[in-house]
C-alpha positions in Angstrom: 0.0 0.0 0.0 1.4 3.4 -1.0 1.6 5.9 1.9 2.1 9.7 1.9 3.4 10.6 5.3 5.5 13.7 5.5 9.1 13.7 6.8 7.9 15.6 9.9 5.2 13.0 10.6 7.7 10.1 10.3 9.7 11.6 13.1 7.0 10.2 15.4 7.9 6.6 16.3 4.2 5.7 16.3 3.6 7.1 12.8 6.9 5.5 11.6 5.7 2.0 12.8 2.2 2.6 11.3 3.8 3.5 8.0 5.8 0.2 8.0 2.6 -1.8 8.6 0.5 0.1 6.1 3.1 -0.4 3.4 3.1 -4.1 4.0 -0.6 -4.4 3.1 -1.3 -5.5 -0.5 -5.1 -5.2 -0.4 -5.5 -9.0 -1.0 -8.6 -9.3 1.2 -7.6 -12.7 2.7 -8.2 -11.2 6.1 -11.9 -10.7 5.4 -12.5 -14.5 5.3 -11.4 -14.9 9.0 -12.7 -11.6 10.5 -15.5 -12.3 12.9 -16.9 -8.8 12.8 -17.0 -8.8 9.0 -18.8 -12.2 9.1 -21.5 -10.8 11.4 -21.9 -7.3 10.0 -20.9 -7.8 6.3 -19.5 -4.3 6.0 -16.1 -3.9 4.3 -15.2 -1.2 6.8 -15.7 -3.8 9.5 -13.0 -6.0 8.1 -9.2 -5.5 8.7 -8.7 -4.2 5.2 -11.5 -1.6 5.6 -10.2 -0.5 8.9 -6.7 -0.2 7.5 -8.1 2.3 4.9 -9.8 4.3 7.6 -6.7 4.4 9.8 -4.4 5.3 6.9 -6.7 8.2 5.9 -7.0 9.5 9.5 -3.2 9.3 10.3 -1.9 10.6 6.9 -4.1 13.6 7.1 -3.3 14.1 10.8 -7.0 14.7 11.5 -9.0 14.0 14.6 -11.0 10.7 14.6 -14.6 11.1 13.5 -17.7 9.2 14.5 -17.6 6.8 11.5 -14.0 5.8 12.0 -14.4 5.4 15.7 -17.5 3.1 15.2 -15.6 0.8 12.9 -12.5 0.7 15.1 -14.6 0.0 18.2 -16.2 -2.9 16.4 -12.9 -4.6 16.0 -12.4 -7.4 18.5 -8.5 -7.4 18.2 -8.8 -11.2 17.9 -5.9 -11.0 15.4 -7.2 -13.8 13.2 -6.2 -11.5 10.3 -2.6 -11.7 11.4 -2.7 -15.5 11.2 -4.2 -15.3 7.7 -2.2 -12.4 6.2 0.3 -13.6 3.6 2.2 -10.3 3.8 2.8 -10.3 7.5 0.8 -7.1 8.2 1.2 -6.5 12.0 -2.4 -5.4 12.4 -2.1 -5.5 16.3 0.3 -2.6 16.5 -1.7 -0.6 13.9 -5.1 -0.9 15.6 -3.4 -0.2 19.0 -1.9 3.0 17.6 -5.3 4.0 16.1 -7.0 3.6 19.4 -4.5 5.9 21.1 -5.2 8.5 18.4 -8.9 8.1 18.9 -8.6 8.5 22.7 -6.5 11.7 22.2 -8.6 13.3 19.5 -12.2 12.2 19.7 -14.7 13.2 22.4 -17.1 10.2 22.9 -20.7 10.6 24.0 -21.1 11.0 27.7 -22.4 7.5 28.3 -19.5 5.9 26.4 -17.0 8.0 28.4 -18.6 7.0 31.7 -18.7 3.3 30.9 -15.1 3.2 29.7 -14.0 5.2 32.8 -15.8 2.7 35.1 -14.3 -0.3 33.4 -10.8 1.2 33.5 -11.2 1.9 37.2 -12.6 -1.5 38.2 -11.5 -4.4 36.1 -7.7 -4.1 36.7 -8.2 -4.1 40.5 -9.3 -7.5 41.9 -10.9 -6.2 45.1 -12.8 -3.4 43.3 -13.9 -5.9 40.7 -15.0 -8.3 43.4 -17.3 -5.7 45.0 -18.6 -4.7 41.6 -19.5 -8.4 40.9 -21.4 -8.5 44.2 -23.3 -5.4 43.2 -24.0 -6.8 39.7 -25.2 -10.1 41.3 -27.7 -8.1 43.4 -28.9 -6.1 40.4 -29.1 -9.0 38.0 -32.8 -9.9 38.7 -33.7 -6.3 37.5 -31.5 -6.3 34.4 -34.5 -6.3 32.0 -35.5 -2.9 33.4 -32.1 -1.4 32.4 -32.5 0.4 29.0 -28.8 0.4 28.0 -27.7 -3.0 26.5 -24.1 -2.4 27.7 -25.3 -2.0 31.3 -27.4 -5.1 31.0 -24.4 -7.0 29.7 -22.4 -5.9 32.8 -25.2 -7.2 35.1 -25.4 -10.5 33.2 -21.6 -10.9 33.5 -21.8 -11.6 37.2 -21.2 -15.3 38.0 -23.7 -17.2 40.1 -21.0 -17.7 42.8 -18.2 -15.4 43.5 -15.2 -17.4 44.7 -13.5 -16.7 48.1 -10.3 -14.7 48.1 -7.2 -16.9 47.5 -4.2 -16.1 49.7 -2.0 -17.8 47.1 -2.1 -14.6 45.1 -0.2 -12.7 47.8 3.6 -12.0 47.3 5.4 -15.2 48.4 7.6 -18.0 47.2 6.3 -21.6 46.9 9.0 -24.3 47.2 9.0 -27.2 44.6 7.5 -30.5 45.6 10.3 -32.4 43.7 13.9 -31.6 42.8 14.0 -28.0 41.6 14.2 -27.7 37.8 13.1 -24.1 37.3 12.4 -20.9 39.1 9.4 -19.1 37.7 7.3 -16.1 38.4 3.5 -16.6 38.1 1.5 -13.6 36.9 -1.7 -13.8 39.0 -3.5 -11.2 36.9 -6.5 -9.1 37.9 -10.0 -10.1 36.7 -9.1 -13.8 37.0 -8.4 -13.3 40.8 -12.0 -12.1 41.2 -13.8 -14.5 38.8 -12.0 -17.8 39.3 -9.4 -18.4 42.0 -9.1 -22.1 41.1 -6.9 -21.4 38.0 -4.0 -19.8 39.8 -4.3 -22.4 42.6 -4.1 -25.3 40.1 -1.2 -23.7 38.2 0.8 -23.3 41.4 0.1 -27.0 42.5 1.0 -28.3 39.0 4.2 -26.3 38.6 5.4 -27.3 42.1 4.7 -30.9 41.4 6.9 -30.7 38.3 9.8 -29.2 40.2 9.3 -25.5 39.9 9.9 -22.9 42.6 7.0 -20.5 42.0 7.4 -16.8 42.9 4.5 -14.4 43.3 6.5 -11.2 42.8 5.7 -8.2 45.1 4.2 -5.4 43.0 3.0 -7.4 40.0 -0.7 -7.1 39.0 -2.8 -6.3 35.9 -0.9 -6.6 32.7 -2.4 -3.3 31.3 -4.4 -4.9 28.5 -7.7 -3.5 29.6 -6.6 0.2 29.3 -4.2 -0.5 26.5 -7.0 -1.7 24.2 -9.0 1.4 25.1 -6.2 3.6 23.9 -5.4 4.8 27.4 -1.7 4.5 26.8 -0.4 6.4 29.9 -2.5 4.2 32.3 -1.6 1.0 30.5 2.1 1.9 30.6 2.0 2.8 34.2 0.4 -0.6 35.0 2.8 -2.5 32.8 5.8 -0.6 34.3 4.9 -1.9 37.8 5.1 -5.5 36.5 8.3 -4.9 34.7 10.0 -3.5 37.8 8.6 -6.4 40.0 9.8 -9.1 37.7 13.1 -7.4 36.9 13.9 -7.3 40.6 13.4 -11.1 40.7 15.5 -11.5 37.6 18.3 -9.5 39.1 18.0 -11.3 42.4 17.8 -15.1 42.5 16.9 -15.1 38.8 13.9 -16.4 36.8 13.7 -19.1 34.1 10.3 -17.9 33.0 7.4 -15.6 33.7 4.4 -17.9 33.5 1.1 -16.5 32.4 -2.1 -18.6 32.5 -4.4 -16.0 30.9 -3.6 -15.8 27.2 -4.9 -12.3 26.8 -2.4 -11.1 29.3 0.3 -13.2 27.7 -0.1 -11.5 24.4 0.3 -8.1 26.1 3.3 -9.0 28.3 5.1 -10.5 25.3 4.7 -7.1 23.6 6.2 -5.1 26.5 9.5 -4.9 24.6 7.7 -3.1 21.8 5.5 -0.9 24.0 8.5 0.4 25.9 11.0 0.5 23.0 11.5 4.3 23.3 11.2 4.6 27.1 13.7 4.4 29.9 12.5 0.9 30.8 13.3 -0.4 27.3 16.0 -2.8 28.4 14.0 -4.2 31.3 10.8 -4.5 29.2 12.6 -6.4 26.5 14.1 -8.8 29.0 10.7 -9.5 30.6 9.1 -10.1 27.2 11.9 -12.5 26.3 11.1 -14.9 29.2 7.3 -14.5 29.3 5.7 -17.8 28.5 2.2 -19.2 28.3 1.6 -22.0 30.9 1.3 -24.5 28.0 4.8 -23.6 26.7 6.4 -24.2 30.2 4.5 -27.5 30.7 5.6 -28.8 27.3 9.2 -27.9 28.2 8.9 -29.6 31.6 7.1 -32.7 30.3 3.9 -33.8 32.1 3.5 -37.4 33.2 -0.2 -38.1 33.9 -2.8 -40.7 34.2 -6.3 -40.2 32.8 -8.5 -39.5 35.9 -11.7 -40.2 33.9 -12.9 -41.1 30.5 -13.8 -37.6 29.3 -14.2 -36.0 25.9 -12.7 -32.5 26.1 -13.7 -29.8 23.5 -10.7 -27.5 23.3 -11.6 -23.9 22.6 -8.5 -22.0 21.2 -8.5 -18.5 22.6 -7.7 -15.9 19.9 -5.0 -14.4 22.1 -3.3 -17.8 22.2 -3.7 -19.1 18.7 -3.4 -15.8 16.9 -1.7 -13.4 19.3 1.0 -15.8 20.5 0.8 -18.4 17.6 0.4 -21.2 20.1 -1.9 -23.7 18.4 -0.9 -27.3 19.4 0.6 -27.3 22.9 -2.6 -27.3 25.0 -4.1 -30.1 22.8 -0.9 -32.1 23.0 -0.8 -31.8 26.8 -4.5 -32.8 27.2 -4.1 -35.8 24.9 -0.9 -36.8 26.7 -2.9 -36.7 30.0 -5.4 -39.3 28.6 -8.3 -37.1 27.6 -10.1 -37.4 24.3 -9.7 -34.0 22.6 -12.1 -32.6 20.0 -12.3 -29.2 18.3 -15.3 -27.2 17.1 -15.8 -26.2 13.5 -14.3 -22.8 12.6 -12.1 -23.0 15.7 -10.2 -19.9 14.4 -13.2 -17.7 15.0 -13.6 -15.6 18.2 -16.1 -16.4 20.9 -16.9 -12.7 21.3 -15.3 -12.1 24.7 -12.3 -10.1 23.6 -11.5 -8.3 26.8 -14.2 -5.7 27.4 -15.8 -6.3 24.0 -18.7 -8.4 25.3 -19.5 -5.4 27.6 -19.1 -2.6 25.1 -20.4 -4.4 21.9 -23.0 -6.8 23.5 -25.0 -7.4 20.3 -22.1 -8.5 18.1 -20.6 -10.4 21.0 -23.8 -12.3 21.7 -24.0 -13.5 18.1 -20.4 -14.7 18.2 -21.0 -16.5 21.5 -24.1 -18.3 20.2 -22.1 -19.4 17.1 -19.2 -20.7 19.2 -21.4 -22.5 21.7 -23.3 -24.3 18.9 -20.1 -25.5 17.3 -18.7 -26.7 20.7 -21.8 -28.5 21.8 -22.0 -30.2 18.4 -19.0 -32.2 19.4 -20.9 -33.6 22.4 -18.2 -32.9 24.9 -18.2 -33.8 28.6 -16.2 -30.6 29.3 -14.9 -27.6 27.5 -11.4 -26.4 28.1 -9.8 -23.0 27.3 -6.7 -21.1 28.3 -8.3 -17.6 28.9 -10.6 -16.5 31.7 -12.6 -14.2 29.4 -13.4 -17.0 27.0 -14.3 -19.2 29.9 -16.8 -16.7 31.2 -18.2 -15.9 27.8 -18.8 -19.6 26.7 -19.9 -20.6 30.2 -22.7 -18.1 30.2 -24.2 -19.8 27.1 -23.9 -23.5 27.7 -24.7 -26.1 30.3 -21.4 -28.0 29.6 -18.8 -27.4 32.3 -16.0 -25.0 31.2 -12.6 -25.2 32.9 -9.1 -24.0 32.3 -6.7 -26.4 30.6 -4.4 -26.3 33.6 -7.2 -27.5 35.9 -7.5 -30.7 33.9 -3.8 -31.2 33.9 -3.5 -30.6 37.6 -6.3 -33.2 38.1 -4.5 -35.7 35.9 -1.3 -35.4 37.8 -2.8 -35.8 41.3 -4.6 -32.6 42.0 -8.3 -32.2 43.0 -11.2 -32.7 40.5 -12.0 -29.3 39.0 -14.9 -27.7 40.9 -16.8 -27.0 37.7 -17.1 -30.8 37.1 -18.9 -31.2 40.5 
C-alpha cells in the first residue's frame, strides 16, 4: 500500500511504525475471510482491510478521529485472526493499538461511552474493586430487564452465580517445589481472574510445584495493562505495565527467573509485547528482558514434560483462545498436553473464530458479542463434549454463560490428571 506521510510525521515513532505496517498491506482481502466482525456485519469497513483504509486516511491527514472511523475501530475485536491469515505479514495489532490511542486523544465520545469506559478502567484491573462490583451486579441482575442500555445489561449479566473466596496464594510469596528443583518461575496472577476464578492460579501453582518449579508471586505485579491498552489509554496502560516490569526485573536481578508464567492468554499477548511498547522509554532494556522470558503456561509445561494418568474417560472440547492461537501463535501445545494426560480432545468447526469475549468487547459491543457467542457455543456443543477447556478466563466466562457444559481452564484438567483435585466445575 502506498503511503504519503511527511518527513515531519515520520519523526514520530508511532507514525513510523504505522507507515511500515500500512506499506506491507497488498489489499488482497484474505483477512476478510477470517474476520468475525465482518462475518457478522458484512461491511467492508468492519474488516481489517477496511479499517486499514480508515486508519491510513486518519493518520496521513493528521485529522481527529470522526464518529464513523471510531465506530468501525470500536467494532474490531482485536482477535488477530487476520494476522494468522495475512500472507504479507501485516502487523495489524500494532496498527489498531496506535489507532486507538489516536482516537482516545482526538475524539470526544458521547457522555455514556466515556462513563462506561472510565468505570471499566477503574474496576477491572483491580481485583478487590472488581469483586465488589460483581457482588453489586449479582444483586442487580434480577432487575436487568429494566435497564435500558444494552451495555449496562451485559455488565449485570456478566456476574457469576457464585463469587469465589479470596485466595491467599495470590499474595507475594515463594512456593517451594515438591520435587527436585528444575526451574524458578514467576507466576502472573492477573486481575480479573483473581476475582472471577481463583481455582486457576491455585491449580497452576500446584502443578508447577509438582513438576519441580519454585513459584514466585512477585511483590508489585498485577494487571498486565491490557484493559486500558486496548481502550487507547496508553499512559494508564504503561503505568500498570511498568509496575510489572519492575517487579519481575527485581526477581531476575536477584535469584533469577527461568520464565514468567502466564495462564491468561490475553495477558500473555500483552506481556510478550512489552518490549515493543517500551522500546522508546527508559524501561526499554528491562521490558525487552521481561518479554523474552514471558511464557504461556502450556509452553512451560511442554518444556517440563507432564507425566499423567487419565483421571476419567472424558471428551474435552478444546476452545482455542484468539490471544493464544493468533496473538501468540500457540496452536498445538494445549491439545498435546491434554491428549498426553489421557483425555479425548475434539475441536469445534471454525475454531479460528472468536467467541466474542475479547477483553471488554462483550460489555461494550454486546449485540455482536452475543451472536459470536451463540455461534461458538453451537459448534462446541455439536462435538458432544463432557467438558470444554480453554486457556483464557474471558473465553471461559463468555462460553460458560451460554452453555450447560462445564467450562474449565486447561491447567485445571492437567492438575487433576497429575494428582490434584477434581475441577470444581465438574462437580
